[in-house]
N, C-alpha and C positions, 0 to 999 in steps of 0.2 A: 484574611485572604488565603485561599486554598490553591491547590494545583489544578491543572487542566489535563484532560484526556482527549483523545481523538480517535474516532473510528471513521476512516475515510473509505467510501465505497463507490463503486461505479456499477450501474445496473441498467438493463434494458427493460423497458416497461411493456407488458403484454398488450399488443395491438396499437401502441402509440406510434405516431410518426413525428412527434415533436419532442426533441431531446431537451432536457433541462438538468440542472445541477442544484441540489438542495443540501444544505448543511444544517445541523442542529447541535448546539452544545448546551448541556445541562448546567445547573448551578454548582456551586462549590461542593455541596454535599453529595452531588450525583456525579459530576465531572465526567461527562461522556459526550463526545461529538459524533453524530451519525451523519454520514454524507452519502447521497445517492446521485448518480449521474444516469439519467434515463434517456435512452436513444433508440427506441423501437422495441422489439419483443424479446422476451425471455426464452431461451432454448428449453429450459426444464424448470418450470415453477415448482414442481413437486420436490425436487431435490435441493433447490437453492433456497426456498423459503425456510426450511428447518435449519439450514446453516446460519442464516441471518438471525433467526430467533435464538439460536444457541449463543451466537456472538453477543447479542444484546443482553442476554441473561448473565453470561459470564462477566461481561464488562461492568454491568451495574453492580454486581456483587463485589468484584475486585476493587472498585473505585469508591466504595461507599463511605470510607472513613475520612475525616477531616485531617488535613495536613497543612503545615506552614513551611515556607522556604526560609533559609537563613537570609535575613534582610540585608546583611552586609554583602551578599553575593547577588541577590535577585530583588528587583523592585517591581511590585505588582500594583496595578491600578485598574480595577474593574470599571471605573467611571470614565475611562478614556474610550472614545468611540474610534475604532480602527476601521478605516475604509480601505478596501483593497481591490485591485484588478490583477488578473493573472492569466497565464496560459499553462496548460498541463497536458500530459499524456501518460497513460498507463498501458502496460503490455505484459504478456506472458509468452515467451518464445520457447521453442523446442529445438535443442541443439544435439547433434550426433557427431562428436569429435572424431570417432573412428572413420566416419564417412565424409568428414569435412562438409557437413550439411546443416543448415539452419532454416527452420520454418518460422516465419514471422506472422503474427496475427493481423487481422484486418482492423485494428484499432486506429484511432485518429487523434488529432490535436484539438483541444477545446480552449475557448476563450471565455473568461468569466469575470464577474464582479461579486463583491460580498462585503460583510462587515462583522465586527466583533464588538459587543457592548453589553455590559452588565452580565458577563459570563454566557451570553448567547451569541452564537456564530451562525450566520446564514450566508450561503454562496449560491449564485446562479451561473451556469455556464452552458455554452452551446457549441457543438462542433460545426462551425460555419463551413459551407461548401468550398469557399476559396482557400481555406486552410487545409482541405483534405481532398485535393483533386485526384489523388492516386488510390483512394479507397475503392474497393469492389462493392458496388451498390447492391448487387444481387446475392451477396454472401449471407449465410445465416448470422443471426445476432448472438451477442455474448453477454454474460453476467460477470462482472468483476468487482468484488468487494474486498478492499484492502483496509484493514483496521490498524490504526497507529495510535496507541494510548500512552499518555505520558504523565501518570501520577508521580508524586515525589517518591524517589528511590526505585522506580520501575520504568522500564521501556517494554511495551507489549505490542506485538504485531500479530494481526490475524490475516489470513488469506483464505478467501473463498472464491475461486475463479473457475468459470465454466465457459470455455472458449470453443467455438465452432467456426471452422473456416480458416485455413492457413494458406500461405503462399511462399514461394522462394522468389524474392523480387528480381534477383539477377538471372533467374532461369537455370536450366541445366543444358550444358553444351551451348549450341547456337540458338536455343530457344530464348525468347525475350522474357518469358515469365512462366512459372510453374504454379498452377492453382490447385488447391485441395479443399474445396468447400465441404467435403465429407469428413475431414480430419477433426477429431474432437479431443480436447485436453481438459481434464478436470483436476484441480489442485485445491486441497483444503489443508490448513495447518495453523499452527501457533508457534510464535517465537517470543520468548520472554527472557528478560534480563533484570537482575537485581543490581542497582547502582549503590556501591558502598558509601559514597559521599553524595547521595542523591539530593540532600537539602541544599547543595551548593550549585546544582546544575539545573536550569529550567529549559526543557525542550519547548515549552510554550513560547518562550522568548524567541526561539529560532523559527518555530513553525508558523505561528500566525502573529507574532510580535505584539501581543497584548501585554507582555511583561518585558522588562529590560534586564539583561545579564550585565551586572556591574563590574565583576572581576572574573578573571580566568579561573577555571577549575578543571580538574581531571580526576578520573576515578576508574579503578578496575571494575569489571562486571562479570557475573557468572549467571548461568541460566540453563534453560532446557528448551528443546523444540521437537516438534513432531509433525509429519506431513504424510498425506495420502495423495497419490497421483495416479490417474487413469488415462491411458492413451488408447484411442480406437479410431478405426477408419473403415470405409466400405471395401477397401483393398489394402494391399501391403503398404506399410508406412514408408519404407525406403523405396524411392523410385527405381524401377527395373533398369533404367538407363545407366545407373551407377554400378550395376552388377554386384550387389552386396553379397558377401558370404553368409550373412545371417540376416533374417528379416522376421517381422511379425505383423499381425493385423491388429491385435489388441493385447494390452498388458496392464497389470495392476501393481503398484509399488507402494511400500510402506517404509518410512524411515524415521527414526527417533533417537535422541541422545542428548548429552549435555553440551553446553557451549561456554566459551569464555572469551574475554577480550577487554577493550578499553573504550571509554567514552570521555569526551572532553569538549570544552568550549574555550576558545582563545579570544579575548577582548583586546583590541588594539586601537590606537587613535582615539577619537571621540565618537563612539557609537558603532564602530566597525567590529564585526565578529566573524569567527569561523567555528562552526560546531560540527562534530562528527563522531561516529562510532564505528568500530569494526569488531566483529566476533567470528570466531571459527568454531565449527561443529564437527565432532567425531562421534558417530553413532552407528547403530545397527540398522541395516536395511535388507529388505527382501523383495522379491518380484514373483508374481504369478503370471505366467504367459499362457494364454489359452490356446496358442497355436504351437504344437510340438514341432521340433524339439525346443524346450524352454526351461527356464529356471522355475522349479516348482517349490517355492517357499523356503529356499535355503538362505539363512541369515549370513550376511557379510558385513564387514566394517566398511563404512563410507564416510565421506566428509563433505563439507560445504562451507559457505561463508555468507555473512550478512553485513552490509555496509550502508551507511547513510551520511550525507554531507550537506551542510547549509552554509552559505557564504553570502554576506551582505552587510547592510547598514541598518541600524535600529536606533533611531533618535527619538526625542520627545515629540517631534512633529512629522517627520518623514521616515520612511523605511523602504527597503527593498531587499530581496534575496533570491538567489537561485538555489535549488535544492534537488537532491536526487537520492532515492532509496532503491537499493538493489539487493536481491536475494538470489544466490546461485545454489541450486540443489543438485548434487551429483547423484543420479539414480543408480541402483544396482545394474550390473551388466545383464543383458539377455544374450547368452552365448558369448560371442566375441564382439558384440555390438555395445558400444558405450553411448550413454545418453545423459542429458542433463536438462533441467528446466530452469530458466532464469526469468525473474519477475522484476520489472522496473517501474518507477513512478517518478517523473521529474516535472518541476514547475519553475516558472519565473513569476515573481510576485512584486507588485508595487503597492506601497502602503502610505496612507495619509491619516494623521491622528488629530482629533479635536476633542475639546471638553464642552459638551452641550450645556445650555443654560439649565439651572436647577429645575425650572418648570418642566422642561422636556424630560429631564432625568426622572422626575417624580412620576410623570405620566407614563413613561416607558416602563418603569418598575411596576406600575399598577397592572399593565397588560402583558408584561413579559411572560411568555408561556412557561418559563422555567420555574415560576412560582409554585406550580403544582408539585414539584419535587421538594420544596422547602417545608411543606406541611407535614 
């Protein structure tokens, strides 16, 4: 039995009006889960498609080797059928601490179902209208690909996010809401950590509960991360009502550097678990502001942090968990203006597990699409 990886993505499909959510997880030798959530049209197919292809190539190469967990810490059973229902939401927000201003995207809440069996994972989700009554129906669409890969000894996160259309839900002053359908935020990057005791900690047990963490384990982690962020609008980013001392219409940011932290899972009672990690990053960042006066490629020290948490129950028959992944990226200042981008992905998941009959298992194995990667 090998480890599992996951690339979780959210995308808008060109010309489609029917949203859906699809997952695919490859076999043990490939170990990659690709997830798309499709809910209308892509803002820029030309720049988002190469990002996805790059993620796919890197992930398949990184995860190609076979690995085994320490069986005294992790129990894996690819023949268990894991059925799940869940609710989820992803977002990338733009925050300006110096102006006490936060732009929220027009993303929504999704409800879905799925399964994991014989190393294949499929999910389907839909952003039902009754769950998203406050979304702006005429806003531009967005592409959000978040990759979370968990091979043994590694935690790897990809971000490829192309958001168009933001709002300030509380408004400015007495206004009920402030809408910016022209505001465009692009963020691409990678966050990778090496787990020193990775054979004792299974993120697959926490994420989709196809394995079971038997004992508590903790480990330091070290790694590296790099991000590129672009912000642009048809007019100045900071509303004139706030009378900002510094403003810009478009800017380009690059930040990279090492990170370090801790990861661990706590097993208590019979099947209850809490899994989480926290890393801090100290790196170099620069900004190119195309509207003078601005910062023209001066490198400065910057910081940020990445956190994930899973809390739930994972038994032989039932399971549930609530989880949240958060990345806070402090961008270089533009003059006296401070800004940061934070990305979130939270879920509530219910799980039911069964062992199908041998006849079903044999038939499924025969037509399992992951067979193509075993050849």
